[in-house]
BADREN-341290 format. One line per field, with one value per residue (C-alpha): residue number from 1; chain; x, y, z. Coordinates in nm, 2 decimals, always signed. Layout:
residues N
i = (NUM|...)
ch = (A|...)
c1 = (X|...)
c2 = (Y|...)
c3 = (Z|...)
end
This chain:
residues 261
i = (1|2|3|4|5|6|7|8|9|10|11|12|13|14|15|16|17|18|19|20|21|22|23|24|25|26|27|28|29|30|31|32|33|34|35|36|37|38|39|40|41|42|43|44|45|46|47|48|49|50|51|52|53|54|55|56|57|58|59|60|61|62|63|64|65|66|67|68|69|70|71|72|73|74|75|76|77|78|79|80|81|82|83|84|85|86|87|88|89|90|91|92|93|94|95|96|97|98|99|100|101|102|103|104|105|106|107|108|109|110|111|112|113|114|115|116|117|118|119|120|121|122|123|124|125|126|127|128|129|130|131|132|133|134|135|136|137|138|139|140|141|142|143|144|145|146|147|148|149|150|151|152|153|154|155|156|157|158|159|160|161|162|163|164|165|166|167|168|169|170|171|172|173|174|175|176|177|178|179|180|181|182|183|184|185|186|187|188|189|190|191|192|193|194|195|196|197|198|199|200|201|202|203|204|205|206|207|208|209|210|211|212|213|214|215|216|217|218|219|220|221|222|223|224|225|226|227|228|229|230|231|232|233|234|235|236|237|238|239|240|241|242|243|244|245|246|247|248|249|250|251|252|253|254|255|256|257|258|259|260|261)
ch = (A|A|A|A|A|A|A|A|A|A|A|A|A|A|A|A|A|A|A|A|A|A|A|A|A|A|A|A|A|A|A|A|A|A|A|A|A|A|A|A|A|A|A|A|A|A|A|A|A|A|A|A|A|A|A|A|A|A|A|A|A|A|A|A|A|A|A|A|A|A|A|A|A|A|A|A|A|A|A|A|A|A|A|A|A|A|A|A|A|A|A|A|A|A|A|A|A|A|A|A|A|A|A|A|A|A|A|A|A|A|A|A|A|A|A|A|A|A|A|A|A|A|A|A|A|A|A|A|A|A|A|A|A|A|A|A|A|A|A|A|A|A|A|A|A|A|A|A|A|A|A|A|A|A|A|A|A|A|A|A|A|A|A|A|A|A|A|A|A|A|A|A|A|A|A|A|A|A|A|A|A|A|A|A|A|A|A|A|A|A|A|A|A|A|A|A|A|A|A|A|A|A|A|A|A|A|A|A|A|A|A|A|A|A|A|A|A|A|A|A|A|A|A|A|A|A|A|A|A|A|A|A|A|A|A|A|A|A|A|A|A|A|A|A|A|A|A|A|A|A|A|A|A|A|A|A|A|A|A|A|A)
c1 = (-0.01|+0.16|+0.19|-0.08|+0.02|-0.15|+0.05|-0.08|+0.11|+0.03|-0.32|-0.51|-0.87|-1.14|-1.48|-1.71|-1.41|-1.19|-0.87|-0.79|-0.54|-0.27|-0.01|+0.00|+0.25|+0.22|+0.29|+0.18|+0.28|+0.14|+0.29|+0.35|+0.13|+0.16|+0.02|-0.07|-0.11|-0.14|-0.36|-0.74|-0.80|-0.53|-0.71|-0.66|-1.04|-1.08|-0.79|-0.97|-1.31|-1.16|-0.96|-1.28|-1.49|-1.71|-1.91|-1.86|-1.51|-1.36|-1.00|-0.86|-0.53|-0.29|-0.29|-0.36|-0.34|-0.44|-0.27|-0.13|-0.52|-0.63|-0.84|-1.04|-1.17|-1.33|-1.67|-1.71|-1.82|-1.52|-1.26|-1.42|-1.43|-1.06|-0.98|-0.96|-1.15|-1.24|-1.30|-1.51|-1.48|-1.86|-2.01|-2.36|-2.66|-2.88|-3.17|-3.32|-2.97|-2.80|-2.44|-2.41|-2.61|-2.40|-2.08|-2.16|-2.26|-1.95|-1.72|-1.93|-1.93|-1.55|-1.58|-1.61|-1.97|-1.94|-1.68|-1.90|-1.83|-2.02|-2.25|-2.07|-1.73|-1.87|-2.00|-1.71|-1.51|-1.75|-1.74|-1.39|-1.31|-1.57|-1.43|-1.11|-1.26|-1.45|-1.79|-2.11|-2.24|-2.57|-2.40|-2.43|-2.79|-2.83|-2.89|-2.59|-2.46|-2.80|-2.81|-2.43|-2.23|-1.94|-1.69|-1.92|-1.92|-1.56|-1.49|-1.75|-1.55|-1.25|-1.49|-1.56|-1.21|-1.09|-1.36|-1.35|-0.97|-0.89|-0.58|-0.54|-0.72|-0.78|-0.86|-1.00|-0.96|-1.07|-0.93|-1.17|-1.37|-1.25|-1.15|-0.81|-0.97|-1.16|-0.84|-0.64|-0.89|-0.92|-0.52|-0.52|-0.75|-0.54|-0.23|-0.39|-0.40|-0.06|+0.09|+0.25|-0.08|-0.23|-0.14|-0.29|-0.31|-0.40|-0.52|-0.52|-0.44|-0.29|+0.05|-0.18|-0.31|+0.04|+0.17|-0.03|+0.01|+0.37|+0.38|+0.64|+0.62|+0.46|+0.36|+0.27|+0.03|-0.02|-0.15|-0.32|+0.01|+0.28|+0.55|+0.75|+0.77|+0.99|+0.94|+0.76|+0.96|+0.82|+0.47|+0.65|+0.80|+0.46|+0.29|+0.57|+0.63|+0.31|+0.34|+0.51|+0.87|+0.78|+0.62|+0.94|+1.16|+0.97|+0.86|+0.52|+0.27|-0.03|-0.37|-0.59|-0.68|-1.06|-1.30|-1.22|-1.52)
c2 = (+0.02|+0.35|+0.62|+0.86|+1.23|+1.54|+1.77|+2.14|+2.35|+2.74|+2.72|+3.02|+3.05|+3.32|+3.39|+3.67|+3.73|+3.83|+3.64|+3.47|+3.20|+3.36|+3.08|+2.87|+2.53|+2.24|+1.85|+1.64|+1.26|+0.98|+0.97|+1.35|+1.59|+1.94|+2.25|+2.59|+2.89|+3.25|+3.58|+3.58|+3.65|+3.52|+3.22|+2.92|+2.79|+2.89|+2.65|+2.36|+2.46|+2.46|+2.13|+1.94|+2.10|+2.36|+2.54|+2.87|+2.88|+2.91|+2.75|+2.97|+2.82|+2.56|+2.20|+1.95|+1.58|+1.33|+1.00|+1.09|+1.18|+1.51|+1.65|+1.91|+1.62|+1.45|+1.51|+1.59|+1.26|+1.10|+1.30|+1.15|+0.78|+0.81|+0.91|+1.29|+1.38|+1.76|+1.80|+2.12|+2.42|+2.45|+2.10|+2.07|+1.93|+1.67|+1.55|+1.22|+1.03|+0.91|+0.91|+0.52|+0.52|+0.80|+0.64|+0.28|+0.42|+0.63|+0.36|+0.13|+0.40|+0.35|+0.01|-0.25|-0.41|-0.73|-0.60|-0.37|-0.40|-0.64|-0.49|-0.66|-0.52|-0.17|-0.17|-0.32|-0.05|+0.24|+0.14|+0.12|+0.48|+0.64|+0.52|+0.67|+1.00|+0.98|+0.99|+0.84|+0.54|+0.74|+0.97|+0.66|+0.67|+1.08|+1.27|+1.38|+1.68|+1.78|+1.93|+1.89|+2.16|+2.32|+2.07|+1.77|+1.86|+1.87|+1.52|+1.41|+1.51|+1.32|+1.01|+1.05|+1.05|+0.76|+0.54|+0.63|+0.59|+0.84|+0.86|+1.26|+1.45|+1.82|+1.96|+2.29|+2.49|+2.15|+2.35|+2.64|+2.67|+2.37|+2.37|+2.22|+1.88|+1.84|+1.96|+1.68|+1.42|+1.55|+1.56|+1.19|+1.08|+1.25|+1.09|+0.75|+0.82|+0.84|+0.57|+0.58|+0.55|+0.86|+1.23|+1.54|+1.90|+2.11|+2.45|+2.65|+2.99|+2.88|+2.70|+2.52|+2.24|+2.17|+2.12|+1.80|+1.72|+1.76|+1.85|+1.74|+2.09|+2.42|+2.66|+3.05|+3.17|+3.54|+3.72|+3.38|+3.19|+2.99|+3.24|+3.03|+2.67|+2.52|+2.27|+2.28|+2.57|+2.79|+2.76|+2.81|+3.14|+3.27|+3.21|+3.40|+3.67|+3.70|+3.75|+4.08|+3.93|+3.73|+4.05|+4.26|+3.97|+3.93|+4.31|+4.23|+4.49|+4.47|+4.36|+4.06|+3.91|+3.86|+3.72|+3.34|+3.10)
c3 = (-0.02|-0.10|+0.14|+0.13|-0.03|-0.06|-0.28|-0.34|-0.59|-0.67|-0.53|-0.59|-0.47|-0.51|-0.32|-0.51|-0.73|-0.42|-0.42|-0.08|-0.13|-0.36|-0.45|-0.17|-0.18|+0.07|+0.08|+0.34|+0.36|+0.55|+0.89|+0.90|+1.12|+0.98|+1.16|+1.00|+1.20|+1.12|+1.18|+1.13|+0.77|+0.60|+0.45|+0.67|+0.65|+0.30|+0.25|+0.41|+0.25|-0.13|-0.06|+0.05|-0.26|-0.10|-0.42|-0.26|-0.33|-0.69|-0.76|-1.01|-1.05|-0.93|-0.89|-0.61|-0.62|-0.37|-0.39|-0.75|-0.88|-0.95|-0.65|-0.83|-1.08|-0.79|-0.66|-0.27|-0.19|-0.40|-0.24|+0.10|-0.03|-0.15|+0.21|+0.24|+0.59|+0.70|+1.08|+1.05|+1.25|+1.30|+1.24|+1.11|+1.28|+1.12|+1.27|+1.20|+1.18|+1.47|+1.51|+1.51|+1.18|+1.02|+1.13|+0.99|+0.67|+0.63|+0.70|+0.45|+0.19|+0.15|+0.13|-0.17|-0.21|+0.04|+0.24|+0.51|+0.84|+1.06|+1.31|+1.60|+1.47|+1.44|+1.79|+1.92|+1.76|+1.84|+2.22|+2.25|+2.07|+2.27|+2.59|+2.49|+2.39|+2.75|+2.55|+2.71|+2.52|+2.49|+2.23|+1.98|+1.97|+1.95|+1.62|+1.47|+1.67|+1.76|+2.11|+2.15|+2.33|+2.13|+2.29|+2.25|+1.86|+1.87|+2.02|+1.78|+1.49|+1.66|+1.71|+1.33|+1.25|+1.46|+1.32|+0.95|+0.94|+0.66|+0.45|+0.50|+0.75|+0.78|+1.13|+1.10|+1.44|+1.62|+1.96|+1.93|+2.25|+2.43|+2.77|+2.90|+2.98|+2.64|+2.46|+2.61|+2.51|+2.16|+2.14|+2.26|+1.98|+1.72|+1.86|+1.88|+1.45|+1.42|+1.20|+0.82|+0.66|+0.79|+0.76|+0.90|+0.88|+1.18|+1.15|+1.47|+1.58|+1.93|+2.04|+2.33|+2.13|+2.01|+2.34|+2.30|+1.95|+1.84|+1.48|+1.24|+1.05|+1.15|+0.87|+0.89|+0.66|+0.58|+0.31|+0.13|+0.12|+0.34|+0.43|+0.66|+0.81|+1.04|+1.36|+1.68|+1.79|+1.53|+1.69|+2.05|+1.93|+1.77|+2.07|+2.29|+2.04|+1.80|+1.42|+1.42|+1.39|+1.07|+0.93|+0.99|+0.89|+0.55|+0.51|+0.52|+0.57|+0.79|+0.60|+0.58|+0.26|+0.33|+0.57|+0.65|+0.64)
end
């Protein structure tokens, strides 16, 4: 089995004729965890939405390949079936579909006919992963995210990640609104996924999540592109000093590229 790969080359993305992503380059392989940090309005969430195929965003230039295939030739469901996963900043509520039904359908959608997960195996895996994430068993039978608190929705996104086992995951501000205990639990779930067949892109504003999930690479995004990359120490310096030193070092003026979605 080949190592998962997501390769982004000179990506440009617009919304309502306003360019948000301005020539972004990034490559993520299986076994790697990357983190993107940056001020508000630099296009971080736009990147995740564009990669997953949100119709609101227009890709105007550049190439993105997922395991060697043209990502933009795939429909949204085809991207998910191929192993691309997005944990959303604001997960949707879906009435009438239980967590368990949603998860089992999502798992089977990526399997060949006749290779569907058995009910007993699914229940065993679900119970094990909910226990790791300190989720009450009743969550399996509740409608998807309906009535969930913000922290419960974020844990539920990580439960989906662990059950579906994608090849490349994008976690868009998965730490937003979490208290320290919930943050540790979410990080434990992501760390449990670390293996050569799984790559991850974490989009975050804060170093605190990276105290519990040590990234292999940290990227700083400004004005719609990655302007600096480094190791975990880069995130620590950003937490201590902010972004002004990067702006000064690279001659970047204060401006934002637009509203993040």
